[in-house]
PLY file of the C-alpha trace (Angstrom):
ply
format ascii 1.0
element vertex 486
property float x
property float y
property float z
element edge 485
property int vertex1
property int vertex2
end_header
3.54 3.09 5.39
1.46 0.39 5.74
1.71 -3.06 4.18
-0.80 -6.01 3.74
-1.09 -9.74 2.88
-3.54 -11.98 3.57
-3.72 -15.77 3.17
-6.16 -18.61 4.33
-4.23 -19.95 7.59
-6.58 -23.14 8.27
-9.99 -24.11 7.02
-12.26 -21.67 9.53
-9.33 -18.78 9.75
-8.15 -16.04 7.57
-4.55 -14.31 8.17
-4.04 -10.84 7.51
-0.30 -9.65 8.11
0.01 -5.61 8.74
3.76 -4.06 8.25
3.65 -0.63 9.93
7.19 0.74 8.38
8.23 3.80 10.14
9.49 6.67 8.25
12.71 7.23 10.66
12.63 10.74 11.00
12.87 11.16 14.81
9.10 11.98 15.11
5.87 9.70 16.10
4.11 7.89 13.53
0.34 6.80 13.43
-0.93 4.24 11.52
-5.10 3.86 11.30
-6.94 0.89 9.46
-10.17 0.49 9.54
-12.04 -2.68 7.83
-15.51 -2.94 6.68
-16.67 -6.33 6.34
-19.76 -6.94 4.22
-21.60 -10.27 5.78
-24.34 -12.10 3.82
-27.34 -11.57 5.27
-28.65 -15.51 5.19
-25.41 -15.81 7.79
-27.50 -14.40 10.16
-24.48 -11.75 11.98
-25.90 -9.20 13.64
-25.49 -7.18 16.74
-28.13 -9.07 18.71
-25.95 -12.77 18.31
-22.56 -11.53 17.64
-21.57 -8.46 19.52
-18.53 -7.16 20.98
-17.38 -10.16 22.49
-17.88 -12.76 20.00
-15.90 -10.65 17.81
-12.68 -10.47 19.91
-12.90 -13.81 20.58
-12.69 -15.04 17.10
-9.93 -12.29 16.23
-6.05 -13.05 17.43
-3.27 -10.89 16.81
0.49 -11.54 17.49
2.36 -7.94 17.45
6.39 -8.11 16.60
9.12 -6.46 15.44
9.84 -6.31 11.66
12.73 -8.78 11.01
16.09 -6.48 10.27
16.78 -6.74 6.41
20.12 -8.19 5.15
20.77 -10.17 2.01
21.92 -13.30 2.33
25.43 -12.69 0.55
25.66 -9.06 3.30
25.56 -11.86 5.97
27.81 -14.26 4.71
30.68 -11.47 4.84
32.66 -11.51 7.97
32.28 -7.97 8.69
28.30 -7.98 8.47
26.69 -6.90 11.83
24.41 -10.55 12.43
28.34 -12.63 12.47
29.87 -10.20 14.45
27.52 -9.59 17.01
27.46 -12.80 17.45
31.25 -13.47 17.17
31.76 -11.41 20.56
28.56 -12.76 22.69
30.47 -16.10 22.22
33.68 -14.53 23.30
31.79 -12.55 25.98
30.26 -16.31 27.33
33.08 -17.86 27.37
34.79 -15.78 29.76
31.48 -15.22 31.94
28.90 -17.74 31.42
26.67 -15.85 33.93
23.66 -13.07 33.42
23.81 -10.60 31.42
26.41 -12.00 29.38
23.97 -15.34 29.18
21.31 -13.08 28.31
23.05 -11.08 25.43
24.44 -14.49 24.16
20.52 -15.66 23.39
19.54 -12.77 22.01
22.01 -12.62 19.42
21.61 -16.02 18.52
17.79 -15.98 17.99
18.15 -12.64 15.90
20.88 -14.05 14.20
18.39 -17.26 13.19
15.57 -15.08 12.49
17.47 -12.92 10.15
18.69 -15.78 8.31
14.93 -17.37 8.39
13.76 -13.97 6.98
17.04 -13.11 3.97
16.68 -16.70 2.70
12.82 -16.62 2.17
13.17 -13.00 0.58
16.05 -14.84 -1.52
14.02 -17.65 -2.72
10.63 -15.20 -3.60
13.26 -13.22 -5.77
14.22 -16.70 -7.24
10.66 -18.12 -8.41
10.15 -14.25 -9.71
12.76 -15.13 -12.34
11.70 -13.95 -15.74
14.27 -16.62 -17.96
16.57 -19.36 -17.29
19.99 -17.52 -17.66
18.73 -15.14 -14.80
17.12 -18.51 -12.75
20.72 -19.78 -13.26
23.00 -17.21 -11.89
20.31 -16.64 -8.60
20.12 -20.49 -7.57
24.03 -20.09 -7.67
23.55 -16.84 -5.73
21.17 -18.62 -3.15
22.80 -22.23 -2.95
26.13 -20.33 -2.62
25.20 -17.76 -0.20
23.32 -19.95 1.87
25.85 -23.41 2.50
28.46 -19.52 3.16
26.27 -18.32 5.95
25.61 -21.95 7.26
29.50 -22.50 7.16
30.67 -19.29 8.91
27.90 -19.67 11.33
28.94 -23.21 12.38
32.32 -22.56 12.66
31.42 -20.30 15.54
30.77 -23.32 17.51
34.12 -23.46 17.97
34.36 -20.49 20.24
31.98 -22.05 22.88
33.12 -25.84 22.50
35.25 -25.36 25.31
35.05 -26.49 29.51
34.20 -23.26 30.74
30.81 -23.37 28.64
28.21 -25.76 30.28
26.37 -27.99 28.08
23.51 -26.41 28.68
24.88 -23.26 27.58
25.75 -25.08 24.44
22.98 -26.52 23.45
21.62 -23.05 22.53
23.42 -22.83 19.60
22.78 -26.47 18.46
18.94 -25.40 18.68
19.36 -22.41 16.25
21.63 -24.83 14.11
18.56 -27.17 13.52
16.37 -24.62 13.16
18.27 -23.13 10.38
19.30 -26.44 8.60
15.33 -27.51 9.02
14.37 -23.49 7.18
16.65 -24.33 4.49
15.33 -27.97 3.61
11.62 -26.55 4.00
12.28 -23.61 2.14
14.05 -25.30 -0.87
12.03 -28.28 -1.01
9.09 -25.45 -1.56
11.21 -24.40 -4.62
11.50 -28.01 -6.01
8.19 -28.32 -5.87
7.07 -24.87 -7.94
9.71 -26.81 -10.64
8.01 -29.60 -11.34
4.76 -27.93 -11.63
5.89 -25.86 -14.06
5.34 -26.36 -17.66
9.01 -26.74 -18.33
10.65 -28.27 -15.54
12.86 -30.67 -17.98
14.53 -27.32 -18.63
15.30 -26.59 -15.18
16.65 -30.48 -14.67
20.08 -29.09 -13.95
18.84 -26.38 -11.43
16.65 -29.00 -9.79
19.85 -30.92 -9.00
21.72 -28.32 -7.87
18.44 -27.75 -5.01
18.42 -31.82 -4.30
22.12 -31.79 -3.27
22.20 -28.83 -0.75
18.98 -30.44 1.04
20.97 -33.42 0.58
24.09 -32.37 2.15
21.82 -30.87 4.82
20.10 -34.05 5.74
23.87 -35.54 5.99
24.36 -33.24 8.93
21.57 -33.52 10.43
22.43 -37.09 10.36
25.79 -36.59 11.88
24.45 -34.09 14.45
21.55 -36.57 15.44
19.09 -34.18 14.64
15.68 -35.35 14.08
14.34 -35.64 10.43
11.32 -37.66 8.95
10.84 -41.25 8.72
7.87 -43.42 8.77
6.96 -43.82 12.50
3.85 -41.83 12.57
4.63 -40.78 16.74
8.08 -39.57 15.88
6.95 -37.28 13.18
4.22 -35.96 15.14
7.08 -35.23 17.84
9.18 -33.92 15.33
6.45 -31.54 13.74
5.93 -30.23 17.29
9.85 -29.40 18.06
9.99 -27.66 15.19
7.07 -25.64 15.88
8.56 -25.23 19.66
12.11 -24.35 17.61
10.61 -21.35 15.60
8.78 -20.11 18.97
12.53 -20.42 20.51
13.93 -18.18 17.47
11.63 -15.25 16.95
10.73 -14.94 20.87
12.89 -11.61 20.93
10.92 -9.98 18.23
7.51 -10.70 20.15
5.78 -7.64 22.07
4.22 -7.89 24.68
0.64 -6.62 25.09
-1.01 -4.70 28.12
-4.67 -4.53 27.01
-7.33 -2.81 28.67
-10.81 -0.95 27.80
-10.13 2.59 26.57
-11.94 5.84 27.74
-12.78 4.19 31.15
-12.44 8.11 32.94
-13.82 9.63 30.25
-16.96 6.86 30.12
-17.54 7.56 33.66
-17.62 11.14 32.87
-20.23 10.85 30.69
-22.10 8.25 32.82
-22.08 10.77 36.12
-23.54 13.16 33.83
-26.24 11.09 33.20
-26.95 10.37 36.25
-26.55 14.02 37.26
-29.30 15.13 34.73
-31.84 12.63 35.44
-31.47 13.83 39.14
-31.70 17.33 37.87
-34.97 17.07 35.95
-36.77 14.54 39.49
-35.74 17.53 42.01
-36.65 19.87 39.33
-40.28 18.09 39.42
-40.40 17.57 43.15
-39.38 21.05 43.81
-42.31 22.21 41.54
-45.42 19.93 42.75
-44.46 20.84 46.47
-44.66 24.60 45.77
-47.80 24.23 44.19
-49.56 21.61 46.00
-47.89 21.93 49.26
-46.84 18.78 51.31
-47.99 15.22 51.37
-50.68 15.28 48.67
-52.05 12.49 46.07
-50.85 15.05 43.36
-47.55 15.25 44.94
-47.46 11.73 45.60
-48.14 10.69 41.90
-46.07 13.20 40.40
-43.08 11.91 42.55
-43.38 8.13 41.44
-43.74 9.63 37.74
-40.52 11.49 38.13
-38.78 8.67 39.50
-39.59 6.36 37.41
-38.60 9.02 34.30
-35.36 9.65 36.28
-34.41 6.26 35.51
-35.10 6.01 31.63
-33.71 9.12 31.29
-30.20 8.28 32.55
-30.63 5.05 30.50
-31.39 7.18 27.64
-28.37 9.60 28.59
-26.14 6.42 29.26
-27.11 4.85 25.73
-26.60 8.13 23.93
-22.92 8.82 25.32
-22.07 5.14 25.01
-23.03 5.73 21.39
-20.58 9.30 20.78
-17.97 7.13 22.79
-18.26 4.34 20.34
-17.24 7.03 17.60
-14.48 8.75 19.40
-12.69 6.44 21.65
-11.81 2.78 20.66
-13.01 -0.52 22.49
-9.63 -1.68 23.84
-5.98 0.10 24.22
-2.85 -1.78 24.45
0.89 -0.69 25.73
3.58 -1.15 23.45
6.38 -2.33 25.21
9.91 -3.77 24.89
11.35 -4.88 27.95
10.75 -2.27 30.20
10.53 0.44 27.64
6.97 2.00 25.93
7.52 2.18 22.45
3.95 2.55 21.33
0.02 2.28 21.81
-2.24 -0.07 19.73
-6.23 0.64 19.87
-9.42 -1.16 18.34
-12.93 -0.80 18.10
-15.68 -2.60 16.99
-19.19 -2.05 15.20
-22.34 -2.79 13.31
-22.78 -0.12 10.82
-25.67 0.41 8.58
-25.14 0.54 4.74
-25.90 4.30 4.52
-23.03 5.09 6.97
-20.36 3.04 4.68
-18.34 5.47 2.83
-18.70 5.70 -1.04
-15.52 4.94 -1.91
-15.60 1.84 0.10
-19.30 0.73 -1.45
-17.75 1.37 -4.98
-15.10 -1.05 -4.01
-17.41 -3.55 -2.67
-19.90 -3.33 -5.91
-17.12 -4.30 -7.95
-16.94 -7.80 -6.85
-20.84 -8.07 -7.36
-22.01 -10.75 -10.16
-25.27 -8.64 -10.32
-25.58 -4.55 -9.95
-25.67 -3.05 -6.23
-25.81 -6.70 -4.80
-24.98 -5.54 -0.76
-28.40 -3.76 -0.72
-30.52 -6.88 -2.82
-29.31 -9.49 -0.36
-29.26 -7.04 2.48
-25.71 -7.38 3.69
-24.64 -7.00 7.10
-21.75 -4.53 7.68
-19.11 -4.87 10.31
-16.57 -2.07 11.03
-13.28 -3.35 12.43
-11.28 -0.02 13.61
-7.24 -0.21 14.58
-5.05 3.10 15.27
-1.38 2.53 15.95
1.23 4.95 16.97
5.01 4.08 17.55
8.05 6.67 19.38
10.29 5.82 16.66
13.13 7.26 19.22
12.12 4.46 21.61
11.66 1.82 19.21
15.27 2.56 17.72
16.65 2.68 21.22
15.59 -0.91 22.18
18.19 -2.96 19.66
21.70 -3.49 18.69
19.84 -3.74 15.26
18.28 -1.16 13.04
14.11 -1.87 13.69
12.07 -0.15 10.84
8.87 -0.93 12.90
6.47 -3.63 13.74
4.02 -6.53 12.18
1.09 -7.47 13.27
-0.61 -11.20 12.19
-4.38 -10.99 12.77
-6.31 -13.93 12.29
-10.07 -13.99 12.12
-11.57 -16.88 13.05
-15.36 -17.53 11.15
-16.71 -20.86 12.46
-19.75 -18.80 13.87
-20.05 -17.54 10.12
-20.72 -21.19 9.17
-23.48 -22.10 11.72
-26.29 -21.49 9.42
-25.25 -22.13 6.38
-26.94 -24.76 3.61
-25.63 -27.82 3.10
-21.62 -27.96 1.46
-22.97 -28.52 -1.67
-26.52 -28.98 -3.37
-28.06 -30.92 -6.47
-28.76 -29.23 -8.99
-31.09 -30.56 -12.45
-29.74 -29.79 -16.32
-30.51 -32.04 -19.11
-28.09 -33.68 -20.52
-26.81 -34.19 -24.18
-29.18 -37.06 -24.89
-32.37 -35.64 -23.50
-32.15 -37.13 -20.31
-32.32 -35.22 -16.54
-29.66 -35.43 -14.49
-28.96 -34.39 -11.19
-24.96 -32.27 -10.63
-23.78 -31.44 -7.49
-22.28 -27.64 -6.95
-20.83 -26.26 -4.05
-23.04 -24.14 -2.28
-20.87 -20.94 -1.97
-20.85 -18.00 0.16
-18.94 -14.33 -0.17
-17.81 -12.40 3.03
-15.98 -9.61 1.51
-13.47 -7.12 3.40
-12.29 -3.83 2.37
-9.53 -2.11 4.10
-8.38 1.40 4.54
-5.19 1.93 5.05
-3.61 5.42 6.46
-0.69 6.58 7.33
1.48 10.37 6.85
-1.07 11.58 4.98
-1.85 9.14 2.38
-4.44 6.74 2.12
-5.25 3.26 0.50
-7.54 -0.19 -0.20
-7.60 -3.31 -0.34
-10.23 -5.47 -1.07
-10.26 -8.95 -0.23
-13.21 -11.56 -0.91
-12.98 -14.87 1.67
-14.80 -17.74 -0.53
-16.47 -20.63 2.16
-18.98 -23.30 2.05
-20.34 -24.88 5.42
-16.94 -27.11 5.04
-15.35 -23.92 6.27
-12.64 -21.28 3.79
-12.46 -22.22 -0.10
-9.84 -19.37 -0.73
-9.14 -15.62 -0.15
-8.61 -13.63 -3.15
-7.57 -9.56 -3.24
-9.77 -7.68 -6.10
0 1
1 2
2 3
3 4
4 5
5 6
6 7
7 8
8 9
9 10
10 11
11 12
12 13
13 14
14 15
15 16
16 17
17 18
18 19
19 20
20 21
21 22
22 23
23 24
24 25
25 26
26 27
27 28
28 29
29 30
30 31
31 32
32 33
33 34
34 35
35 36
36 37
37 38
38 39
39 40
40 41
41 42
42 43
43 44
44 45
45 46
46 47
47 48
48 49
49 50
50 51
51 52
52 53
53 54
54 55
55 56
56 57
57 58
58 59
59 60
60 61
61 62
62 63
63 64
64 65
65 66
66 67
67 68
68 69
69 70
70 71
71 72
72 73
73 74
74 75
75 76
76 77
77 78
78 79
79 80
80 81
81 82
82 83
83 84
84 85
85 86
86 87
87 88
88 89
89 90
90 91
91 92
92 93
93 94
94 95
95 96
96 97
97 98
98 99
99 100
100 101
101 102
102 103
103 104
104 105
105 106
106 107
107 108
108 109
109 110
110 111
111 112
112 113
113 114
114 115
115 116
116 117
117 118
118 119
119 120
120 121
121 122
122 123
123 124
124 125
125 126
126 127
127 128
128 129
129 130
130 131
131 132
132 133
133 134
134 135
135 136
136 137
137 138
138 139
139 140
140 141
141 142
142 143
143 144
144 145
145 146
146 147
147 148
148 149
149 150
150 151
151 152
152 153
153 154
154 155
155 156
156 157
157 158
158 159
159 160
160 161
161 162
162 163
163 164
164 165
165 166
166 167
167 168
168 169
169 170
170 171
171 172
172 173
173 174
174 175
175 176
176 177
177 178
178 179
179 180
180 181
181 182
182 183
183 184
184 185
185 186
186 187
187 188
188 189
189 190
190 191
191 192
192 193
193 194
194 195
195 196
196 197
197 198
198 199
199 200
200 201
201 202
202 203
203 204
204 205
205 206
206 207
207 208
208 209
209 210
210 211
211 212
212 213
213 214
214 215
215 216
216 217
217 218
218 219
219 220
220 221
221 222
222 223
223 224
224 225
225 226
226 227
227 228
228 229
229 230
230 231
231 232
232 233
233 234
234 235
235 236
236 237
237 238
238 239
239 240
240 241
241 242
242 243
243 244
244 245
245 246
246 247
247 248
248 249
249 250
250 251
251 252
252 253
253 254
254 255
255 256
256 257
257 258
258 259
259 260
260 261
261 262
262 263
263 264
264 265
265 266
266 267
267 268
268 269
269 270
270 271
271 272
272 273
273 274
274 275
275 276
276 277
277 278
278 279
279 280
280 281
281 282
282 283
283 284
284 285
285 286
286 287
287 288
288 289
289 290
290 291
291 292
292 293
293 294
294 295
295 296
296 297
297 298
298 299
299 300
300 301
301 302
302 303
303 304
304 305
305 306
306 307
307 308
308 309
309 310
310 311
311 312
312 313
313 314
314 315
315 316
316 317
317 318
318 319
319 320
320 321
321 322
322 323
323 324
324 325
325 326
326 327
327 328
328 329
329 330
330 331
331 332
332 333
333 334
334 335
335 336
336 337
337 338
338 339
339 340
340 341
341 342
342 343
343 344
344 345
345 346
346 347
347 348
348 349
349 350
350 351
351 352
352 353
353 354
354 355
355 356
356 357
357 358
358 359
359 360
360 361
361 362
362 363
363 364
364 365
365 366
366 367
367 368
368 369
369 370
370 371
371 372
372 373
373 374
374 375
375 376
376 377
377 378
378 379
379 380
380 381
381 382
382 383
383 384
384 385
385 386
386 387
387 388
388 389
389 390
390 391
391 392
392 393
393 394
394 395
395 396
396 397
397 398
398 399
399 400
400 401
401 402
402 403
403 404
404 405
405 406
406 407
407 408
408 409
409 410
410 411
411 412
412 413
413 414
414 415
415 416
416 417
417 418
418 419
419 420
420 421
421 422
422 423
423 424
424 425
425 426
426 427
427 428
428 429
429 430
430 431
431 432
432 433
433 434
434 435
435 436
436 437
437 438
438 439
439 440
440 441
441 442
442 443
443 444
444 445
445 446
446 447
447 448
448 449
449 450
450 451
451 452
452 453
453 454
454 455
455 456
456 457
457 458
458 459
459 460
460 461
461 462
462 463
463 464
464 465
465 466
466 467
467 468
468 469
469 470
470 471
471 472
472 473
473 474
474 475
475 476
476 477
477 478
478 479
479 480
480 481
481 482
482 483
483 484
484 485
């Protein structure tokens, strides 16, 4: 199956997270994603000023393995795979603190931190969706209790490597993972408290709020004892700390990110088609030269003129055929192709393509979905929207994917960011004055935001199933206001 989530990343970019979940049946999985982007004509985005190169500059993708899924209370079990795997790696590093044991030690530390972060996120989301105070109370106890237990058992493992045979540098990796987990707990719990404070019945949750506050205070005391950084009134310190936390996140999740070796797709076929175009043009020129020479003889003015004209037409024929074949290639092949590798093992291929298409070539189902977001009937035709089509095809070898890690891997995630700065270049002022009549009969002017909407419709296909998702991006010249699924 394919899942998709969208959110505003910053003022000028939106983020789409795709989850490509394999069926684990030992058969190759094929995923297809088609995205139709409807751009208002007033933004002047067209093939002449926004080609493939510009589009791919505005797209940034990170591909990573889907983090193995565990419940917090399951991780806390002594027999859990994350705990037992990490414990064995620590014991090996004590007896042999060299490669490859060092690599295994870092790998299991990073995986434990990533699994903990994912499990805590899921637990927090489940808690915030609680429908009643009774269920919330139970879930709070589970959240706080499981989190403390996992942290306690993880930190107890440090004693294994706190020996003279293990260097300070090797032990520092454990401390980095510990600091990351403590920071994740604090940030995730603060978000829960903020949600409580914003709720209409915040007073009812006073005791629950205290539970979360105590968890945060415990972690802050632990950070102080271990000289982990915390925010204070020093702006320079805070900047450095935020940067440090960003590096911690990249360090912990580095084992999940996948290297992509990108190159142009269909190069060999393209060259064959272009050779055919050149050959067809040469056949035309040779045939004309042969015919005129037979008819007019050697070195005559008619022969000279015909040869010149045939040479001119030969180049035009070659260019027209190249354009024709290039258009056919665009429909059949993709612009870019990337091999998905984990270590030295090839586990799949990603292909992507981009083109402008006409409204008439847009599927009717997509046009219907686009029309549902219109304030007037057939808005896309009235305002002559430009339509961009982005295509992606992903193939994953289930067997090769499963053979790469100690943890069960279900598939991959792709986090794709679309930067939309170019879309704002020809927008009007962020707000415009609108005259109105007030209650006293006076003419007044009200400043109103000048909005633009960019609609993106995704078609997700896997295992014979197709589903659509429609997102609308609301923008002004100052940037993106929101992205909502319709």
